[in-house]
C-alpha positions as CSV (number, residue, x, y, z in Angstrom):
1,M,14.7,-22.1,-19.8
2,A,17.2,-24.9,-19.0
3,A,20.0,-22.6,-19.6
4,A,18.7,-20.2,-16.9
5,F,18.8,-22.9,-14.3
6,S,22.2,-24.4,-15.2
7,S,24.3,-21.3,-16.2
8,D,27.8,-21.3,-14.6
9,G,28.1,-17.6,-14.7
10,E,30.5,-17.3,-17.6
11,A,28.0,-15.3,-19.6
12,A,27.7,-12.8,-17.0
13,L,31.6,-12.4,-16.6
14,R,31.9,-12.0,-20.4
15,R,29.0,-9.8,-21.0
16,E,29.8,-6.5,-22.6
17,L,27.7,-3.4,-21.4
18,C,26.0,-2.1,-24.4
19,A,25.4,1.6,-23.4
20,A,21.9,2.4,-24.3
21,V,22.7,6.0,-23.8
22,A,26.1,7.2,-25.1
23,A,28.4,8.5,-22.4
24,A,28.5,12.3,-22.3
25,P,31.4,14.0,-24.0
26,R,34.3,14.9,-21.7
27,S,33.8,18.6,-22.4
28,D,30.0,18.4,-21.4
29,L,30.4,16.6,-18.1
30,D,29.6,19.7,-16.1
31,G,26.3,20.2,-17.9
32,F,25.3,16.6,-18.4
33,Y,25.8,15.8,-14.7
34,E,24.8,19.3,-13.3
35,M,28.0,19.6,-11.3
36,G,27.0,23.0,-10.0
37,R,23.7,21.9,-8.6
38,A,25.2,18.8,-7.1
39,A,28.0,20.6,-5.5
40,A,25.7,23.2,-4.0
41,F,23.5,20.3,-2.6
42,V,26.6,18.9,-0.8
43,R,27.9,22.2,0.4
44,D,24.6,23.4,1.7
45,G,23.8,20.3,3.5
46,G,27.3,20.1,5.2
47,F,27.9,16.5,4.1
48,R,31.3,15.0,4.5
49,K,30.6,11.5,3.0
50,V,28.5,11.2,0.0
51,A,27.6,8.2,-2.2
52,L,27.4,8.4,-5.9
53,Q,25.0,5.9,-7.6
54,F,25.4,5.4,-11.5
55,P,23.5,3.0,-13.8
56,D,25.7,0.6,-15.8
57,E,25.8,2.8,-19.0
58,L,27.1,5.8,-17.1
59,L,29.8,4.0,-14.9
60,A,32.5,4.9,-17.4
61,D,32.2,8.6,-16.2
62,A,32.0,7.7,-12.4
63,V,35.7,8.2,-11.6
64,E,36.0,11.7,-13.2
65,V,32.7,12.8,-11.8
66,A,33.7,11.7,-8.3
67,G,37.0,13.5,-8.7
68,R,35.5,16.7,-9.8
69,M,32.9,16.6,-7.0
70,E,35.6,16.1,-4.4
71,A,37.6,19.0,-5.7
72,A,34.5,21.2,-5.7
73,T,33.1,20.2,-2.2
74,G,35.9,18.9,-0.2
75,A,33.7,15.9,0.8
76,E,34.6,12.3,0.3
77,M,32.9,10.6,-2.7
78,Y,32.1,6.8,-2.8
79,V,30.9,5.3,-6.1
80,L,28.5,2.4,-5.6
81,G,29.9,-0.2,-8.1
82,D,26.7,-2.4,-8.1
83,T,23.1,-1.9,-7.0
84,T,21.4,-4.2,-4.6
85,Y,18.2,-4.1,-6.6
86,G,17.2,-2.1,-9.7
87,S,19.3,0.8,-10.8
88,C,16.2,3.1,-10.9
89,C,15.9,2.8,-7.1
90,V,18.1,4.7,-4.5
91,D,20.3,2.1,-2.9
92,E,20.4,3.2,0.6
93,V,21.7,-0.2,1.7
94,A,24.9,0.2,-0.2
95,A,25.3,3.8,0.9
96,E,25.1,2.8,4.5
97,H,28.0,0.4,4.1
98,V,30.3,3.4,3.8
99,G,28.5,5.7,6.3
100,A,27.3,8.0,3.6
101,E,25.4,11.0,4.9
102,A,23.7,11.7,1.4
103,L,23.3,10.2,-1.9
104,L,23.5,11.5,-5.5
105,H,21.5,9.4,-7.9
106,Y,22.4,9.6,-11.5
107,G,20.3,8.5,-14.5
108,P,16.8,7.1,-14.9
109,A,14.9,7.0,-11.6
110,C,11.5,5.7,-10.5
111,L,11.3,8.5,-8.0
112,S,10.1,6.3,-5.2
113,P,10.3,8.1,-1.9
114,C,13.2,7.2,0.4
115,R,13.3,6.5,4.0
116,K,16.6,7.7,5.5
117,L,19.1,9.6,3.5
118,P,18.8,13.0,1.7
119,V,18.8,12.3,-2.0
120,L,19.5,14.5,-5.0
121,H,18.3,13.0,-8.4
122,I,20.4,14.0,-11.4
123,F,18.8,12.5,-14.4
124,G,21.3,13.4,-17.0
125,R,20.4,15.8,-19.9
126,Q,19.8,13.4,-22.8
127,P,19.3,15.1,-26.1
128,L,15.8,15.8,-27.4
129,D,15.0,17.2,-30.8
130,V,12.1,19.4,-29.7
131,G,11.3,20.4,-33.3
132,R,10.9,16.8,-34.4
133,C,8.9,16.0,-31.3
134,T,6.5,18.9,-32.0
135,E,5.9,17.7,-35.5
136,A,5.2,14.1,-34.3
137,F,2.7,15.4,-31.8
138,R,1.0,17.5,-34.6
139,E,0.8,14.3,-36.7
140,L,-0.7,12.3,-34.0
141,Y,-3.2,14.8,-32.8
142,P,-4.3,16.9,-35.8
143,E,-7.3,18.3,-33.8
144,Q,-6.1,21.4,-32.0
145,Q,-8.8,21.0,-29.2
146,S,-7.4,17.6,-28.3
147,C,-7.1,17.0,-24.5
148,V,-3.7,15.4,-24.0
149,V,-1.5,14.7,-20.9
150,V,2.3,14.8,-21.7
151,L,4.3,12.3,-19.7
152,Y,8.0,11.8,-20.2
153,D,11.1,9.8,-19.2
154,V,13.0,11.7,-16.4
155,V,16.2,12.1,-18.6
156,Y,14.2,14.4,-20.9
157,A,12.8,16.6,-18.2
158,H,15.2,19.4,-19.0
159,A,13.6,19.9,-22.4
160,M,10.0,19.9,-21.5
161,G,9.8,23.7,-20.9
162,E,10.8,24.3,-24.5
163,L,8.3,21.7,-25.7
164,E,5.5,23.3,-23.8
165,E,6.4,26.7,-25.4
166,Q,6.0,25.1,-28.8
167,L,2.7,23.2,-28.2
168,F,0.6,25.3,-25.7
169,P,-0.2,28.2,-28.1
170,E,-1.7,25.6,-30.6
171,Y,-3.2,23.2,-28.0
172,P,-5.0,25.0,-25.3
173,N,-6.1,21.8,-23.6
174,I,-2.7,20.2,-23.2
175,I,-1.4,19.3,-19.8
176,F,2.4,18.8,-18.9
177,S,3.1,16.5,-16.0
178,R,5.5,17.7,-13.4
179,L,8.2,15.6,-11.6
180,V,7.9,15.2,-7.8
181,C,11.0,13.7,-6.0
182,G,9.6,12.3,-2.8
183,D,6.1,12.7,-1.3
184,P,4.4,15.8,-2.5
185,P,3.5,18.3,0.2
186,G,-0.2,18.5,1.3
187,P,-3.3,16.4,0.3
188,A,-4.2,16.0,-3.4
189,V,-6.9,18.3,-4.7
190,P,-9.9,17.1,-6.7
191,G,-8.8,16.1,-10.2
192,E,-5.1,15.9,-9.3
193,E,-3.2,12.8,-10.2
194,R,-0.1,11.8,-8.2
195,K,1.6,8.6,-9.4
196,F,5.0,7.4,-10.4
197,G,6.6,10.6,-9.2
198,R,4.4,12.6,-11.6
199,Q,1.8,15.2,-10.7
200,F,-0.8,16.8,-13.0
201,L,-4.1,18.4,-12.6
202,V,-7.2,17.4,-14.8
203,E,-9.8,20.0,-15.0
204,A,-12.2,18.5,-17.5
205,A,-15.7,17.5,-16.3
206,G,-15.3,14.0,-17.5
207,G,-12.0,13.4,-15.7
208,L,-8.9,11.6,-17.0
209,Q,-10.9,9.2,-19.2
210,D,-11.5,12.3,-21.6
211,Y,-7.7,12.6,-22.2
212,A,-5.1,10.9,-24.2
213,M,-1.6,10.3,-23.1
214,F,1.6,11.3,-25.0
215,Y,4.7,9.8,-23.7
216,V,8.2,11.1,-24.6
217,G,10.7,8.3,-24.2
218,A,11.7,4.9,-25.4
219,E,9.6,1.8,-24.8
220,G,10.3,0.2,-21.5
221,L,9.0,-0.7,-18.0
222,A,8.0,3.0,-17.3
223,L,5.7,3.1,-20.4
224,T,4.2,-0.3,-19.6
225,S,3.3,0.7,-16.0
226,F,1.7,4.0,-17.3
227,M,-0.4,2.0,-19.8
228,L,-1.6,-0.5,-17.3
229,T,-2.4,2.2,-14.6
230,W,-4.2,4.6,-17.0
231,N,-5.7,1.9,-19.2
232,C,-8.7,4.0,-20.0
233,C,-6.6,6.5,-21.9
234,P,-5.3,5.9,-25.5
235,F,-1.5,6.4,-25.6
236,S,1.0,7.6,-28.2
237,S,4.7,8.0,-27.8
238,F,7.7,9.7,-29.3
239,N,11.0,7.9,-29.2
240,P,13.9,10.5,-29.1
241,V,16.4,7.9,-30.2
242,T,14.7,7.0,-33.5
243,G,12.9,10.3,-33.8
244,C,9.7,8.5,-34.6
245,G,6.2,9.0,-33.1
246,R,3.6,6.3,-33.0
247,R,0.2,5.2,-31.5
248,E,1.1,2.6,-29.0
249,T,-0.3,-0.9,-30.1
250,L,0.6,-2.8,-27.0
251,N,-2.5,-4.8,-26.3
252,V,-3.3,-3.8,-22.7
253,N,-6.2,-6.1,-22.4
254,R,-4.0,-9.0,-23.4
255,A,-1.4,-8.0,-20.8
256,L,-4.2,-7.6,-18.3
257,M,-5.5,-11.0,-19.1
258,R,-2.0,-12.6,-18.4
259,R,-1.9,-10.6,-15.1
260,L,-5.4,-11.9,-14.1
261,Y,-4.4,-15.4,-15.0
262,L,-1.6,-15.0,-12.4
263,V,-4.3,-13.9,-10.0
264,E,-5.9,-17.2,-10.3
265,R,-2.6,-19.0,-9.8
266,A,-2.1,-16.9,-6.5
267,R,-5.7,-17.9,-5.4
268,D,-4.8,-21.6,-5.7
269,A,-1.3,-21.4,-4.1
270,S,-1.0,-22.8,-0.6
271,V,2.8,-21.6,-0.1
272,V,3.8,-18.0,-1.0
273,G,7.3,-16.6,-1.1
274,I,7.4,-12.8,-0.4
275,L,10.4,-11.4,-2.3
276,V,12.0,-8.3,-0.8
277,G,12.7,-6.4,-4.0
278,T,13.6,-3.0,-2.3
279,L,15.1,-1.9,1.0
280,G,14.9,1.9,0.2
281,V,11.3,2.7,-0.8
282,A,9.4,4.2,2.1
283,G,6.7,1.8,3.4
284,Y,8.2,-1.5,2.3
285,L,8.2,-2.9,5.9
286,T,4.6,-2.0,6.4
287,V,3.6,-3.7,3.1
288,L,5.6,-6.8,4.1
289,Q,3.6,-7.1,7.4
290,H,0.3,-6.4,5.4
291,L,1.0,-9.2,3.1
292,R,1.9,-11.7,5.9
293,E,-1.3,-10.9,7.6
294,L,-3.3,-11.2,4.4
295,L,-1.8,-14.5,3.7
296,A,-2.3,-15.8,7.2
297,R,-6.0,-14.8,7.2
298,A,-6.4,-16.5,3.8
299,G,-5.0,-19.8,5.3
300,K,-1.7,-19.8,3.3
301,R,1.8,-20.2,4.5
302,S,4.4,-17.5,3.7
303,Y,8.2,-17.2,3.6
304,T,10.0,-13.9,3.4
305,L,13.0,-14.1,1.0
306,A,15.8,-11.5,0.5
307,V,17.6,-12.6,-2.7
308,G,18.7,-9.2,-4.3
309,K,17.8,-9.1,-7.9
310,P,15.5,-12.1,-8.6
311,N,16.4,-14.4,-11.5
312,P,15.2,-18.0,-12.4
313,A,18.2,-19.8,-11.0
314,K,17.8,-18.1,-7.5
315,L,14.1,-18.7,-7.2
316,A,14.4,-22.4,-8.5
317,N,16.0,-23.2,-5.2
318,F,12.6,-22.8,-3.5
319,L,10.7,-25.5,-5.2
320,E,8.1,-25.9,-2.3
321,V,6.9,-22.3,-3.0
322,D,3.9,-22.3,-5.3
323,I,4.1,-18.7,-6.3
324,F,6.1,-15.5,-5.4
325,V,5.0,-12.0,-4.6
326,L,7.6,-9.3,-5.5
327,V,7.7,-6.2,-3.2
328,A,9.5,-3.5,-5.4
329,C,9.1,-0.1,-6.8
330,A,6.3,0.6,-9.4
331,Q,8.6,0.1,-12.4
332,N,10.3,-3.1,-11.2
333,S,7.1,-4.9,-9.7
334,L,5.8,-6.0,-13.2
335,L,8.3,-8.8,-13.6
336,D,8.0,-11.0,-16.7
337,S,8.0,-14.4,-15.0
338,S,7.6,-16.6,-18.2
339,D,11.2,-18.0,-17.7
340,F,10.7,-18.7,-14.1
341,Y,9.9,-22.0,-12.5
342,R,7.1,-20.5,-10.5
343,P,5.1,-17.3,-11.3
344,V,5.9,-13.9,-9.8
345,V,2.8,-11.5,-9.0
346,T,2.6,-8.0,-7.5
347,P,1.1,-7.1,-4.2
348,Y,-2.0,-5.8,-5.8
349,E,-2.6,-9.2,-7.7
350,L,-2.0,-11.0,-4.4
351,E,-4.7,-8.8,-2.8
352,L,-7.1,-9.6,-5.6
353,A,-6.5,-13.3,-4.9
354,C,-6.8,-13.3,-1.1
355,N,-9.0,-10.3,-0.2
356,P,-12.6,-11.1,-1.0
357,A,-13.5,-7.5,-0.3
358,R,-11.4,-6.3,-3.1
359,E,-13.0,-6.5,-6.6
360,W,-11.6,-5.9,-10.0
361,T,-12.6,-2.4,-11.3
362,G,-10.4,-2.0,-14.3
363,N,-7.9,0.1,-12.5
364,Y,-4.5,-1.5,-12.0
365,L,-2.1,-0.5,-9.1
366,T,1.6,-1.0,-9.5
367,D,2.6,1.0,-6.5
368,F,2.3,-1.1,-3.4
369,R,2.0,2.0,-1.2
370,D,-1.6,2.5,-2.6
371,L,-2.6,-0.7,-0.8
372,L,-1.6,0.5,2.7
373,P,-4.1,1.8,5.3
374,G,-4.9,5.5,4.5
375,A,-4.0,5.2,0.9
376,C,-6.4,5.8,-2.1
377,G,-6.5,1.9,-3.0
378,H,-6.7,0.5,0.5
379,V,-9.6,-2.1,1.1
380,E,-10.2,-3.5,4.6
381,L,-10.3,-7.2,5.1
382,P,-13.7,-8.5,5.8
383,P,-14.6,-10.2,9.1
384,A,-13.4,-13.8,9.6
385,V,-15.8,-16.6,8.4
386,P,-15.8,-19.9,10.2
387,T,-14.6,-22.9,8.2
388,A,-18.1,-24.5,8.3
389,E,-19.7,-21.4,6.7
390,A,-17.0,-21.0,3.9
391,V,-18.4,-20.4,0.5
392,P,-17.1,-23.1,-1.9
393,D,-15.6,-22.1,-5.2
394,V,-14.1,-23.9,-8.2
395,S,-10.6,-23.1,-9.3
396,L,-10.4,-21.8,-12.8
397,I,-6.9,-23.3,-13.2
398,T,-7.3,-26.9,-11.9
399,G,-11.1,-27.3,-11.8
400,K,-11.0,-28.5,-8.2
401,M,-13.2,-27.3,-5.4
402,C,-11.7,-24.8,-3.1
403,A,-12.9,-22.6,-0.3
404,T,-12.7,-18.8,-0.6
405,H,-13.0,-17.4,2.8
406,L,-10.9,-15.7,5.5
407,C,-10.2,-17.6,8.6
408,G,-9.3,-15.9,11.9
409,P,-5.7,-15.1,12.9
410,L,-3.4,-18.2,13.0
411,T,-2.7,-17.6,16.8
412,S,-6.4,-18.4,17.5
413,Q,-6.4,-21.5,15.2
414,L,-3.1,-23.2,15.9
415,P,-1.1,-24.2,19.0
416,P,1.7,-21.7,20.0
417,S,4.2,-23.8,17.9
418,T,2.7,-23.9,14.5
419,T,5.3,-26.4,13.3
420,L,4.2,-29.1,15.7
421,A,1.3,-31.6,15.2
422,C,0.1,-34.8,16.5
423,R,1.5,-37.7,14.5
424,D,-0.5,-40.7,15.8
425,Q,-2.9,-42.0,18.5
426,T,0.0,-41.9,21.1
427,R,0.0,-38.0,20.6
428,A,3.6,-38.1,19.6
429,L,4.8,-34.7,18.3
430,A,6.2,-34.4,14.8
431,E,7.5,-31.4,13.1
432,I,5.7,-30.4,9.9
433,S,6.5,-27.9,7.2
434,P,5.7,-27.4,3.5
435,A,9.4,-28.0,2.6
436,A,9.5,-31.2,4.7
437,S,6.3,-32.4,3.1
438,F,7.6,-31.7,-0.3
439,L,10.8,-33.4,0.4
440,E,8.9,-36.5,1.7
441,S,6.9,-36.7,-1.6
442,R,10.1,-36.8,-3.8
443,S,11.1,-40.2,-5.4
444,W,14.7,-39.6,-4.3
445,R,15.4,-38.5,-0.8
446,G,19.2,-38.7,-0.5
447,L,21.6,-41.3,0.8
448,E,20.3,-43.7,3.4
449,Q,22.5,-44.4,6.4
450,Q,21.3,-48.1,6.9
451,L,23.0,-48.2,10.3
452,G,24.0,-51.8,11.3
453,Q,23.2,-53.3,7.9
454,T,26.3,-52.5,5.9
455,P,29.1,-55.0,6.4
456,V,32.5,-53.6,7.7
457,S,35.3,-53.6,5.3
458,K,38.9,-52.3,4.9
459,A,39.6,-49.1,3.2
460,V,40.8,-49.5,-0.4
461,Q,42.3,-47.1,-2.8
462,G,39.6,-45.3,-4.9
463,R,39.8,-43.6,-8.2
464,R,42.2,-40.7,-8.9
465,G,41.6,-37.6,-11.1
466,I,38.4,-35.6,-11.6
467,A,35.0,-36.9,-12.2
468,I,34.9,-36.0,-15.9
469,A,38.1,-38.2,-16.7
470,Y,39.4,-40.5,-14.0
471,E,43.0,-41.7,-14.5
472,D,41.8,-45.3,-15.0
473,E,38.7,-44.4,-17.1
474,G,38.1,-47.3,-19.6
475,C,40.6,-49.7,-18.0
476,E,39.5,-53.2,-17.0
477,Q,39.5,-53.5,-13.1
């Protein structure tokens, strides 16, 4: 952990990009990147400036793809060299820097709906051995009446039609999910699931809990999010890279226990940092305002921080913050904060900690849009409770007594300037803040001026050289 806080960045400069996915052969660029469909999207929209967003493992082909797209469309193509946040999210911020009118997103995607620019997702046609995948499915589900929902990584979407042709005649109760880029039109019908850019209809009387899940793709954040969200369903997977199928042995209950522990940490926190992990997903401003109101009603102070991609070194600069909440897409919100100085939770976990009306039901929400008013997972805040009527509670972390209640809005409880308070009986005003209180409690507070106490002396010549090896190092003075 110490290395994470003291790294000089040399490791990042010398890091070699290990392409998890081999670059497409030069002769197959048109098919791999779907040049025809992309060019038609640009021409039909009349776009003159288009941004191209590649993940790290596909950047080697960016120059040639951009050149072919300019030749086919006549539009200016700008390659986004680095993404502001995760590569799975559409980086509208970087695209706006060049005044792009549309964006082509290549590679894996979280399919979170965007706010401004027209976006075309081109996942890349990664190879899938459909025959071997079919054999693995038969081995995992020998009973042909099994009820199974097939999920898949977006880079294998092109092969799902062939896989469905192989399996559907043998398994009449199999359901293939469909990709939905953006918000699906119209309200959901009974039994329809719409999550993570996937859509499928469950017609069984018992609902989704009677189904098993079969995932086509490598182990990663997408699979973890699926397993936490649909934790009532047994999961199996097929890894196209290794050609192996298996029953997923990730202990979801253990993972949930870790997340529920973080909920208790959030309940005990007094200062919360809200990390802006996305500027492109629709609704992020609304959820930021929702979290600020939730924390204010819970009597906690909050700071909104935009730090790009969070890492331990960045967040270690905010020692006065007790816990962070990350507002990001569904795939990037489950951040493993074991190496961080302070824990990082999701908006749903913060709601569990600060909203007494929300109870743990066993369903885990990773999409912050589900918490907003009008969404399926929204829970209204209960009426404010006076401090005198607060219900006492004991912290499961520290064992100390604490109050679990919602106070009224801060505007009715505090003077107009919330950073001013009476310092003594003379009613002198002093500025207070969690950062200042933390600094005051530290043993070393910096250099003291001691005005008028230091004798005046003439300037003398000091040491020469650098601190690691002064020129007179080791000599007698």
